[in-house]
KOLFIVO-680998 format. One line per 5 residues: number of its first residue (from 1); their letters; for each residue x, z, y of C-alpha. Coordinates in pm, 1 decimal. Layout:
NUM> A> X,Z,Y; ...
//
This chain:
1> MSDIS> 0.0,0.0,0.0; 142.2,-98.5,341.4; 188.6,144.7,626.8; -106.6,-9.9,814.5; -332.7,17.7,506.5
6> SVYNE> -221.9,376.8,459.8; -317.8,459.2,819.7; -658.1,293.9,783.6; -720.2,478.7,457.5; -630.9,810.7,619.9
11> LRARR> -866.6,736.2,908.9; -1142.7,646.5,662.8; -1095.2,974.6,477.3; -1134.1,1159.8,809.9; -1417.8,930.0,925.9
16> QLCDA> -1222.3,847.1,1239.9; -1265.4,522.3,1435.5; -1512.4,398.2,1170.6; -1744.5,129.9,1311.7; -1963.8,59.9,1007.1
21> VIRVN> -2168.3,251.1,752.2; -2253.7,79.1,424.1; -2553.3,245.4,263.1; -2607.2,194.0,-110.3; -2916.3,377.6,-227.9
26> RAEFH> -2852.3,716.1,-67.4; -2475.0,696.3,-69.0; -2304.2,619.0,263.0; -1957.6,471.3,309.1; -1801.2,506.4,652.9
31> LHKVV> -1567.9,214.1,704.1; -1372.8,-6.0,943.0; -1518.4,-353.9,974.3; -1179.1,-515.7,1017.7; -1057.5,-381.0,681.6
36> LCCCS> -1350.1,-530.8,489.8; -1322.8,-855.2,686.1; -960.5,-890.8,571.6; -1048.6,-894.4,202.7; -1407.2,-1022.1,176.4
41> SYFRS> -1566.3,-1344.9,298.9; -1909.8,-1183.4,251.0; -1841.4,-890.4,483.4; -1668.3,-1115.9,735.0; -1988.1,-1322.7,759.3
46> LFTHW> -2207.6,-1011.3,756.2; -2026.0,-850.8,1047.7; -1962.5,-1164.1,1257.9; -2256.6,-1399.2,1191.3; -2544.7,-1234.6,1007.8
51> SPPHD> -2595.4,-929.1,1230.1; -2554.2,-828.9,1595.3; -2202.8,-704.4,1687.6; -2328.6,-361.3,1786.2; -2492.9,-288.0,1445.7
56> RLYDI> -2329.9,-4.6,1252.7; -2562.0,60.5,955.4; -2588.9,-191.1,671.8; -2809.3,-146.0,364.4; -2683.6,-319.0,49.3
61> DLVSP> -2897.9,-301.2,-261.9; -2709.0,-545.4,-486.6; -2453.3,-295.2,-610.3; -2440.6,57.9,-750.6; -2274.4,335.7,-547.7
66> DIMQL> -1987.2,380.8,-794.8; -1905.5,8.4,-795.4; -1923.5,8.0,-413.9; -1674.8,294.4,-415.7; -1436.6,80.4,-620.7
71> IVDFA> -1481.2,-206.9,-375.1; -1401.1,20.7,-81.6; -1099.5,173.0,-257.0; -962.3,-172.8,-330.7; -1019.9,-292.2,27.7
76> YTGSV> -814.7,-2.8,161.1; -547.2,37.5,-108.0; -519.1,-299.8,-284.7; -554.5,-132.1,-623.5; -839.6,-22.7,-846.1
81> SVAED> -884.7,205.8,-1147.0; -1190.0,117.2,-1352.3; -1309.4,182.4,-1706.4; -1299.6,-110.6,-1948.4; -1677.7,-118.5,-1981.1
86> RIREL> -1723.4,-163.3,-1603.6; -1488.5,-458.6,-1555.7; -1762.3,-718.5,-1600.0; -1985.9,-550.8,-1344.5; -1698.4,-523.5,-1098.8
91> FVVAS> -1609.9,-889.9,-1157.1; -1966.9,-995.0,-1075.0; -1974.1,-790.9,-753.6; -1626.3,-905.4,-648.5; -1735.9,-1265.9,-702.6
96> YFGIL> -2050.9,-1210.4,-495.1; -1855.4,-1050.3,-210.8; -1578.4,-1313.2,-230.0; -1296.1,-1062.0,-276.6; -1038.3,-1304.1,-416.3
101> DLIQV> -763.0,-1053.0,-495.3; -1005.7,-827.1,-681.1; -1146.3,-1126.0,-869.8; -790.3,-1195.5,-990.4; -748.8,-835.5,-1106.2
106> CQHRL> -1079.0,-844.6,-1297.2; -1001.0,-1186.0,-1438.7; -670.9,-1061.5,-1579.5; -841.2,-759.4,-1736.2; -1115.0,-977.0,-1887.6
111> EEQLT> -852.2,-1208.3,-2036.8; -683.2,-907.9,-2198.8; -1020.0,-799.0,-2342.2; -1100.7,-1131.3,-2509.3; -1208.4,-1080.5,-2870.6
116> PRSCL> -1421.4,-1286.7,-3109.7; -1712.8,-1061.2,-3016.4; -1668.5,-1083.6,-2638.2; -1528.4,-1431.1,-2568.2; -1861.5,-1613.7,-2549.1
121> STWRL> -2011.2,-1367.9,-2301.0; -1694.4,-1397.9,-2090.1; -1718.6,-1777.9,-2109.4; -2077.6,-1774.2,-1988.1; -2005.9,-1510.3,-1723.4
126> SDLHY> -1716.7,-1710.9,-1577.9; -1933.7,-2023.3,-1577.0; -2214.3,-1843.3,-1395.1; -1975.8,-1715.5,-1126.2; -1762.1,-2030.8,-1115.0
131> NPELR> -1423.3,-1914.3,-1228.1; -1275.4,-2225.7,-1394.9; -949.9,-2055.0,-1494.4; -1119.5,-1767.5,-1678.6; -1376.3,-2006.5,-1822.7
136> GKALA> -1100.5,-2225.1,-1964.0; -920.6,-1932.9,-2124.3; -1240.5,-1789.7,-2271.3; -1331.5,-2129.7,-2414.5; -980.4,-2178.6,-2556.0
141> FTLRH> -1002.5,-1836.7,-2724.0; -1345.5,-1925.0,-2865.0; -1217.4,-2253.4,-3006.2; -908.8,-2093.3,-3158.9; -1106.4,-1810.8,-3325.8
146> FEEVV> -1423.0,-2010.0,-3397.3; -1484.2,-1888.2,-3751.5; -1453.1,-1523.5,-3644.7; -1674.9,-1587.7,-3341.5; -1953.3,-1731.7,-3557.0
151> ASSEE> -1928.3,-1437.6,-3797.8; -1915.1,-1154.7,-3543.6; -2045.9,-1257.8,-3202.2; -2400.3,-1163.4,-3108.2; -2374.7,-1427.6,-2836.1
156> FPLLS> -2331.4,-1723.4,-3072.5; -2704.5,-1760.7,-3155.6; -2778.7,-1738.7,-2780.9; -2573.3,-2044.3,-2688.1; -2761.9,-2333.6,-2532.5
161> VEELV> -2751.3,-2663.1,-2718.4; -2533.8,-2801.1,-2438.1; -2282.4,-2519.5,-2485.3; -2274.4,-2567.6,-2862.4; -2221.4,-2942.0,-2820.9
166> RILED> -1935.3,-2868.4,-2580.8; -1768.0,-2658.6,-2850.7; -1827.8,-2906.7,-3133.4; -1691.7,-3201.0,-2935.1; -1366.3,-3027.2,-2843.8
171> DRLNV> -1059.9,-3145.1,-3038.5; -916.2,-2792.1,-3011.8; -1189.2,-2640.8,-3231.0; -993.3,-2459.7,-3501.6; -1140.3,-2469.9,-3852.8
176> KQEET> -944.3,-2494.4,-4174.0; -1226.1,-2694.8,-4331.0; -1463.5,-2908.8,-4126.2; -1748.1,-2792.9,-4351.9; -1741.2,-2467.4,-4153.9
181> TFEAV> -1879.0,-2645.3,-3847.3; -2189.0,-2759.1,-4035.9; -2252.4,-2406.7,-4158.5; -2219.4,-2279.2,-3801.0; -2464.6,-2539.2,-3672.1
186> MSWIN> -2721.4,-2446.5,-3936.1; -2676.9,-2078.2,-3855.6; -2753.5,-2156.3,-3490.6; -3056.5,-2371.1,-3576.6; -3196.7,-2117.0,-3823.6
191> SEPER> -3186.3,-1838.7,-3565.2; -3480.6,-2016.5,-3395.4; -3586.9,-2288.3,-3641.8; -3913.4,-2395.5,-3480.6; -3755.8,-2451.2,-3138.5
196> RRGFT> -3418.1,-2584.1,-3249.6; -3489.7,-2805.3,-3549.9; -3529.2,-3103.5,-3318.9; -3163.1,-3072.7,-3212.9; -3042.9,-3140.5,-3568.9
201> PLLVS> -2960.2,-3513.4,-3525.0; -2771.4,-3446.9,-3200.4; -2564.0,-3167.9,-3351.7; -2495.8,-3349.7,-3679.2; -2369.1,-3648.5,-3479.6
206> KLRLA> -2112.4,-3417.9,-3312.2; -1963.5,-3299.4,-3643.8; -1650.2,-3461.4,-3786.2; -1842.2,-3552.1,-4102.1; -1580.8,-3797.2,-4226.4
211> QMSPN> -1332.3,-3507.9,-4237.0; -1555.2,-3331.0,-4491.7; -1566.7,-3366.8,-4867.5; -1803.7,-3649.9,-4968.2; -1958.2,-3419.0,-5227.9
216> FIRDV> -2029.2,-3162.4,-4954.6; -2203.7,-3429.9,-4747.1; -2414.0,-3548.1,-5040.4; -2487.2,-3213.9,-5204.8; -2507.6,-2976.3,-4908.9
221> VAETE> -2552.0,-3156.6,-4576.9; -2794.2,-3421.1,-4702.3; -2996.0,-3166.3,-4902.4; -3037.8,-2916.7,-4617.1; -3403.5,-2918.6,-4515.6
226> AVKNS> -3349.5,-2980.1,-4143.1; -3126.3,-3279.5,-4222.4; -3324.2,-3408.8,-4516.6; -3645.6,-3421.4,-4312.1; -3481.7,-3597.9,-4017.7
231> EACQP> -3486.6,-3978.2,-4027.1; -3236.9,-3986.1,-3740.0; -2976.7,-3801.2,-3951.1; -2972.5,-4047.0,-4240.3; -2775.5,-4330.7,-4073.1
236> ILRNA> -2523.3,-4073.3,-3945.8; -2460.0,-3952.3,-4302.0; -2435.9,-4307.8,-4437.0; -2188.1,-4396.8,-4164.0; -1975.4,-4092.4,-4247.5
241> LELIL> -1965.6,-4174.6,-4619.8; -1876.2,-4536.4,-4546.2; -1593.5,-4418.9,-4323.0; -1458.0,-4189.5,-4594.4; -1470.5,-4460.6,-4857.2
246> GLRAP> -1306.0,-4710.5,-4621.2; -1023.4,-4496.0,-4486.1; -765.6,-4666.2,-4706.7; -890.7,-5017.9,-4643.4; -667.2,-5227.5,-4412.9
251> RFFES> -968.5,-5339.7,-4210.1; -1010.6,-4983.4,-4087.7; -691.9,-4997.8,-3885.1; -788.0,-5321.1,-3710.5; -996.3,-5103.5,-3478.2
256> SSCSP> -817.8,-4955.3,-3176.1; -988.8,-4623.7,-3224.2; -1173.1,-4447.8,-3502.5; -1527.1,-4316.5,-3506.4; -1580.8,-3968.0,-3358.9
261> LARPR> -1710.1,-3874.5,-3705.3; -1358.5,-3922.1,-3846.5; -1148.7,-3797.8,-3553.0; -910.3,-3518.4,-3664.9; -909.0,-3200.9,-3459.1
266> LPPAI> -596.0,-3066.8,-3292.8; -405.8,-2809.7,-3497.3; -368.8,-2454.6,-3359.7; -0.6,-2460.1,-3457.2; 257.6,-2725.7,-3532.9
271> LLAAG> 543.6,-2737.3,-3783.6; 868.2,-2858.2,-3626.5; 1161.1,-3002.3,-3821.8; 1463.8,-3012.6,-3592.1; 1782.9,-3211.4,-3645.7
276> GCTGN> 1933.4,-3253.9,-3989.8; 2131.3,-3517.1,-4177.1; 2041.3,-3870.7,-4272.7; 2306.2,-4030.6,-4488.9; 2540.4,-3743.4,-4395.1
281> IPIAG> 2506.8,-3831.3,-4024.5; 2366.6,-3551.1,-3803.2; 2063.4,-3645.8,-3593.5; 1908.7,-3501.6,-3276.6; 1545.2,-3582.5,-3336.3
286> IEAYD> 1248.3,-3351.2,-3388.3; 957.8,-3431.9,-3617.6; 629.4,-3246.2,-3577.7; 376.2,-3205.0,-3858.7; 5.9,-3208.4,-3769.4
291> IRADR> -175.3,-3026.1,-4049.6; -521.6,-3136.6,-3935.2; -431.0,-3505.9,-3945.5; -173.7,-3463.3,-4227.6; 92.0,-3671.2,-4056.5
296> WLSVD> 432.2,-3641.5,-3889.7; 506.3,-3743.3,-3533.2; 852.8,-3815.2,-3397.9; 921.6,-3616.2,-3080.4; 1180.9,-3804.3,-2876.1
301> PDEGT> 1328.3,-3576.1,-2609.1; 1562.2,-3732.2,-2355.3; 1859.4,-3521.3,-2456.0; 1970.2,-3290.9,-2735.3; 2276.4,-3237.3,-2947.4
306> PRASH> 2277.2,-3400.9,-3292.4; 2291.6,-3107.2,-3535.0; 2283.6,-3048.5,-3908.1; 2327.2,-2731.8,-4115.3; 2209.3,-2538.0,-3808.7
311> GAAVL> 1935.7,-2287.4,-3740.8; 1618.5,-2325.5,-3534.6; 1366.7,-2074.5,-3403.9; 1067.4,-2073.8,-3171.0; 1045.9,-1791.4,-2920.3
316> SGSLY> 836.3,-1760.1,-2601.4; 738.4,-2125.9,-2588.0; 1086.3,-2265.3,-2652.0; 1262.2,-2414.1,-2952.9; 1621.1,-2291.9,-2994.4
321> CVGGR> 1865.6,-2504.2,-3194.4; 2163.2,-2287.4,-3286.5; 2510.2,-2375.3,-3414.7; 2546.9,-2614.3,-3707.9; 2773.1,-2916.6,-3701.6
326> QDVEP> 2785.1,-3242.0,-3511.1; 3077.0,-3380.8,-3707.6; 3314.8,-3176.2,-3924.2; 3375.2,-2886.1,-3684.8; 3105.7,-2613.9,-3677.4
331> LNTVD> 2940.2,-2539.7,-3341.5; 2871.3,-2218.1,-3155.4; 2657.5,-2387.0,-2889.6; 2284.7,-2327.6,-2848.0; 2029.0,-2568.6,-2698.5
336> RFDLR> 1685.0,-2458.5,-2580.0; 1398.0,-2708.6,-2579.1; 1106.7,-2614.2,-2354.1; 806.8,-2709.0,-2567.0; 579.3,-2746.0,-2264.2
341> ALTWQ> 812.0,-2921.9,-2019.1; 979.2,-3125.8,-2298.2; 1324.5,-3063.1,-2151.9; 1655.1,-2946.5,-2300.5; 1885.9,-2681.0,-2156.9
346> QVAPM> 2204.3,-2527.8,-2295.3; 2209.8,-2147.2,-2311.9; 2478.6,-1891.8,-2398.0; 2691.5,-1978.9,-2703.4; 2731.5,-1753.8,-3007.1
351> HSRRS> 3044.0,-1544.6,-3052.7; 3131.8,-1741.1,-3369.1; 3113.1,-2102.0,-3475.5; 2862.0,-2121.1,-3759.6; 2721.9,-2385.8,-3992.1
356> FFGVT> 2519.2,-2338.7,-4310.3; 2395.8,-2000.3,-4179.3; 2067.5,-1816.5,-4147.6; 1854.7,-1793.8,-3833.6; 1535.6,-1595.0,-3788.6
361> VLDGF> 1336.3,-1411.9,-3519.8; 1253.0,-1040.6,-3510.4; 1108.7,-835.6,-3222.0; 1197.7,-1090.3,-2954.2; 1556.0,-1147.0,-3072.6
366> IYALG> 1706.1,-1451.4,-3246.6; 1940.2,-1348.0,-3528.4; 2228.1,-1560.3,-3661.6; 2361.0,-1442.5,-3999.0; 2672.9,-1542.2,-4190.1
371> GCDGY> 2759.3,-1907.0,-4240.0; 3089.5,-2089.9,-4236.0; 3324.0,-2124.6,-3935.7; 3510.6,-2421.3,-4081.6; 3770.6,-2205.5,-4256.9
376> QQLRT> 3589.2,-1923.7,-4433.9; 3249.7,-1780.5,-4521.5; 3131.7,-1515.0,-4277.2; 2992.9,-1162.2,-4306.7; 2941.5,-1131.4,-3934.0
381> AERYQ> 2600.0,-1138.8,-3767.6; 2478.5,-1148.2,-3409.4; 2157.4,-1162.2,-3211.7; 2042.0,-1334.1,-2894.0; 1820.6,-1184.5,-2623.6
386> PSTNQ> 1658.2,-1460.2,-2411.6; 1586.5,-1230.8,-2114.4; 1958.1,-1159.9,-2065.5; 2090.2,-1486.0,-2215.3; 2341.2,-1287.1,-2420.6
391> WTLIA> 2453.8,-1271.5,-2782.2; 2547.4,-929.0,-2921.9; 2726.1,-856.7,-3248.0; 2542.9,-640.1,-3500.7; 2668.0,-479.0,-3822.4
396> AMQKE> 2835.0,-717.3,-4064.9; 2662.0,-796.4,-4393.2; 2771.5,-647.2,-4725.3; 2887.7,-990.1,-4849.4; 3020.7,-1313.0,-4701.6
401> RSHAG> 2744.8,-1572.0,-4720.0; 2706.6,-1935.7,-4624.6; 2424.6,-2163.8,-4746.3; 2194.5,-1856.0,-4764.1; 1833.5,-1831.1,-4651.1
406> CTALR> 1699.8,-1553.5,-4430.3; 1368.9,-1424.5,-4291.4; 1203.8,-1123.2,-4127.5; 936.5,-905.5,-4288.5; 791.1,-568.9,-4182.5
411> GKLYI> 1050.4,-514.7,-3912.5; 1349.7,-585.2,-4141.0; 1575.5,-885.7,-4198.2; 1638.1,-1030.6,-4543.9; 1912.7,-1270.1,-4648.2
416> CGGFD> 1921.1,-1408.2,-5000.9; 2169.6,-1601.6,-5212.2; 2433.3,-1832.8,-5070.3; 2802.5,-1891.0,-5136.4; 3080.6,-1636.8,-5073.9
421> GIELL> 3372.4,-1880.6,-5096.7; 3424.3,-1822.0,-5468.7; 3086.3,-1822.5,-5639.0; 2718.6,-1886.7,-5579.3; 2518.1,-1569.1,-5528.2
426> SSAER> 2201.1,-1418.5,-5666.5; 2239.8,-1107.0,-5449.9; 2024.9,-1027.9,-5147.0; 2037.8,-769.2,-4872.5; 1817.0,-616.3,-4606.0
431> YDPES> 1896.8,-520.9,-4246.4; 1732.8,-234.8,-4056.1; 1770.9,-293.7,-3678.9; 1697.6,73.2,-3602.5; 1993.1,200.3,-3805.6
436> NQWTL> 2200.2,-119.1,-3766.9; 2274.9,-113.7,-4140.1; 2266.1,-364.4,-4424.8; 2156.7,-253.6,-4772.7; 2173.2,-450.9,-5097.0
441> IPNMD> 1838.4,-501.9,-5269.5; 1782.7,-612.8,-5632.6; 1934.8,-947.2,-5725.4; 1723.8,-1258.8,-5756.0; 1662.3,-1398.3,-6103.0
446> SRRAG> 1868.4,-1710.5,-6016.4; 2181.6,-1789.3,-5824.3; 2071.8,-1991.5,-5521.9; 2263.7,-2169.1,-5245.7; 2099.5,-2406.9,-5001.0
451> NGVVA> 1775.1,-2229.0,-5082.9; 1477.1,-2172.1,-4856.4; 1379.5,-1814.0,-4772.6; 1063.2,-1723.0,-4581.8; 823.6,-1430.7,-4538.0
456> YADRV> 483.5,-1523.4,-4681.3; 189.0,-1330.3,-4825.7; 367.6,-1002.7,-4738.9; 661.0,-1094.3,-4964.2; 1000.4,-1261.6,-4927.6
461> FAVGG> 999.8,-1599.6,-5100.3; 1322.2,-1765.9,-5221.4; 1263.0,-2128.7,-5312.6; 1475.1,-2406.0,-5465.4; 1846.9,-2438.0,-5395.5
466> FDGID> 2144.3,-2508.5,-5619.7; 2267.2,-2274.0,-5894.5; 2606.8,-2438.3,-5954.1; 2476.3,-2668.3,-6225.2; 2130.2,-2787.8,-6128.4
471> TLSTA> 1922.2,-2841.6,-5817.7; 1630.1,-2601.1,-5857.5; 1254.8,-2632.9,-5831.5; 1195.8,-2268.9,-5923.3; 1075.1,-2004.7,-5679.9
476> EAFDP> 1056.3,-1626.4,-5678.7; 921.0,-1361.2,-5444.4; 1044.5,-1012.9,-5352.9; 785.1,-738.0,-5314.0; 924.9,-460.3,-5090.1
481> DADAW> 676.0,-208.8,-5230.0; 775.9,-274.7,-5591.2; 1141.7,-336.0,-5493.0; 1146.6,-624.0,-5739.8; 1154.0,-1002.4,-5765.7
486> RAVTS> 881.6,-1189.6,-5953.9; 875.2,-1557.6,-6049.1; 612.2,-1774.5,-5881.5; 501.6,-2129.9,-5952.7; 782.4,-2385.2,-5931.8
491> MSKPR> 780.3,-2672.1,-5684.8; 688.0,-3013.7,-5816.4; 1039.2,-3144.7,-5738.1; 1383.2,-2978.6,-5726.0; 1562.6,-2969.3,-5391.1
496> SNFGV> 1822.3,-2787.5,-5182.3; 1921.1,-2782.2,-4812.9; 1562.6,-2827.4,-4696.4; 1342.0,-2681.7,-4424.1; 1095.4,-2405.3,-4500.1
501> SVLDG> 822.8,-2241.6,-4292.6; 469.1,-2100.6,-4307.7; 179.3,-2281.8,-4142.9; -195.2,-2220.1,-4162.7; -161.6,-1974.0,-4450.3
506> RLFVV> 55.9,-2200.5,-4664.3; 429.3,-2220.1,-4736.7; 584.9,-2561.2,-4658.7; 910.4,-2707.8,-4789.1; 1034.5,-3011.8,-4600.3
511> GGLDS> 1285.2,-3280.9,-4692.6; 1618.4,-3174.5,-4838.0; 1852.1,-3302.1,-5108.6; 1779.6,-3391.6,-5468.2; 2013.1,-3546.4,-5725.2
516> AGDVA> 1972.9,-3887.8,-5558.4; 2029.2,-3781.9,-5197.1; 1813.2,-3714.2,-4889.8; 1437.5,-3693.7,-4940.4; 1135.3,-3718.3,-4711.1
521> YVESY> 905.1,-3544.6,-4958.4; 699.9,-3246.6,-4832.5; 486.3,-3003.3,-5029.1; 303.9,-2679.2,-4961.3; 228.0,-2366.7,-5163.7
526> DAETG> -95.1,-2167.3,-5150.9; -43.8,-1807.1,-5264.2; -416.3,-1756.8,-5329.9; -432.9,-2036.2,-5587.1; -66.7,-2027.3,-5692.5
531> TWSHV> -43.4,-2406.7,-5662.8; 180.3,-2659.0,-5486.1; 31.0,-2966.8,-5316.5; 192.7,-3281.0,-5181.2; 135.7,-3342.5,-4810.3
536> ADMQI> 242.8,-3632.8,-4589.4; 609.3,-3732.6,-4616.6; 840.5,-3709.8,-4316.2; 908.1,-4031.6,-4128.9; 1273.3,-4033.2,-4238.2
541> RCSSM> 1467.9,-3901.9,-4534.7; 1648.6,-3594.4,-4411.7; 1834.4,-3284.3,-4529.9; 2000.2,-2981.7,-4366.3; 1732.7,-2966.1,-4096.8
546> SCCVA> 1575.6,-2642.3,-3977.8; 1200.5,-2579.0,-3961.9; 990.0,-2342.2,-3754.0; 632.9,-2316.8,-3625.3; 506.3,-2328.4,-3265.9
551> DGLDN> 158.7,-2211.9,-3171.8; -42.1,-2138.2,-2859.3; 81.6,-2447.6,-2675.7; -149.1,-2588.8,-2411.0; 9.9,-2931.8,-2466.1
556> MADYA> -39.5,-2939.9,-2843.4; -144.4,-3304.8,-2817.7; 219.0,-3392.1,-2737.3; 311.2,-3283.9,-3091.1; -5.7,-3374.9,-3277.7
561> GPRDV> -8.3,-3736.3,-3167.9; -305.0,-3968.4,-3108.4; -637.8,-3865.7,-3257.1; -755.9,-4222.4,-3324.9; -610.3,-4233.3,-3678.6
566> PRFSS> -778.4,-3996.3,-3923.6; -607.2,-3823.9,-4210.8; -605.1,-3996.8,-4547.6; -813.4,-3823.3,-4809.6; -645.1,-3760.5,-5143.5
571> EDDEM> -979.1,-3718.5,-5318.0; -996.1,-4075.7,-5447.0; -1188.9,-3989.2,-5760.4; -1433.8,-3778.8,-5566.0; -1490.6,-4060.3,-5317.1
576> KG> -1566.7,-4306.2,-5589.2; -1811.5,-4066.3,-5744.7
//
């Protein structure tokens, strides 16, 4: 609070030099007109245009006395203390009075309070009081958490048909299976069936029906009473089925854009594969995997160091590419790619040159573990803090390790397998950042170097690699509670020196080396079913890349690519049925 504001507030407390009294019910607030004029367009007009200059008493019946007290306190001090359950009321009053600074305070608090239960009411509130910024954030939250919103929000059945259409048409609507959108539409219709049944054709036309299973369309959508009894819905369903059956036909791609019924939605997160080797030549490119469209897009930044056998991590909206090699000599340099601005910048280098090492993120730090400096395998480890742009050494590992995989789980680091300069390792160890100590954990069942390690399903997974004789397809998982490794389903193909990450509840392995060389093959593992599935191949054969996941980007379309080419369905037999 400034000195002038402090003086005015002291005068108000003593009721000195006050030239206005605001009366709310029976409560009276003795004030200085100039103070309220400085913060509120409403009071400026009230005092200068809507009433004679000599008036002192003003009755206001649009606000409660306690909210008026908050308004007055903010006008004089620039701050406000209000209970969470009164923020909405204060936001409404601040909007009515045109108190821009207070609107910003309330807006920030409402953004912090967004939940699947509250986001729709905040969306409608911000629309009613014309706050485009808050409205956009509330809508984005709704789209991202759509399934939870439908399940828990009391506001969902109260949406207007226009509001529901707005949600359904948005590419950002996040659903793992498009069938969920149909179930949500029917839930909305059935909350008032007599009044809303007539909206069925409109709403069905807004669904991405060609992204659904054909059996679901035939057995569920077409057999639902509201759809079955609507003549207008039948050509929409036929069109969707024809699109599904024709997705692989060359004639489909003669069109410059695909039907809205087949348009893939934007993914909430994107899998990035940075750098790597093609034919033993390091590359600088980034490929991004769009899980909703099941395709890879090449991201072509203007600059960037070609790197292979490096580490990559996403932190605070930036992709960090760390160490690795550009030719024979390992690097200690670090490049940061701003995922929103699409620009590269070099940041502080590591203490050591490292290639074939582990990189992971924990509690806002990027950790670099082990590796090879061109002469020997390393035990040393260090971590980077973006806010200070500094690397700091931490405790050295129990063993020298290059070609090892690492991850973070439950506030600890894990590094598994690798090569110590003499032999391939089955050992693994865990780092506690609070005690700055490494501890050996039980050995894996297999020796693994060039393996992928990732935290998934509350376990540490070690996948593939090379055991000194064979390239492996096997996988195993460490359960910290049981302090033991257990075998899990093997990959469909053996590989080493590949990228690994977790996206949309599935574990992905990307590219790598097999007995014939670099591969573009990608597959994913679902812990619930215990099965591996093939997904779209990378655009190039590549090994020794590093993978990580970026989410929450407002420019996700830059990484997801055009939406005019739908995903290919792999359900050929089902389609033909």
